[in-house]
Steps between C-alpha positions, in 0.01 A plus 500: 500500500219606263550662165607865501264744328638826366274795406593665171453856372187401303197492734371150578804334337718285723807286444494168688837343588434133577712319759723231349577185703814334364731216583746279311215332308348817355245758613132556573329835474141577599402765246149562635371495855157651561585540873827687431334732249203567730744589781652757258156649426453329162157335464518262205387141458624246246652149497828436675829480312838353590827461316770246557823383344691180566854460373656174393544259790858380556629270773 
């Protein structure tokens, strides 16, 4: 599922809700996807960005 894009009251201002993929090791979140934004009518181009977190590994 792509990121959700919410239109705000201010014209041309949108709030992007990135999808978080999580499991017992941590999470990964794609905070920028040109394809997802283009599908929502937002035409912007800049480098990709991701965020991840890994918790302490225990056996």
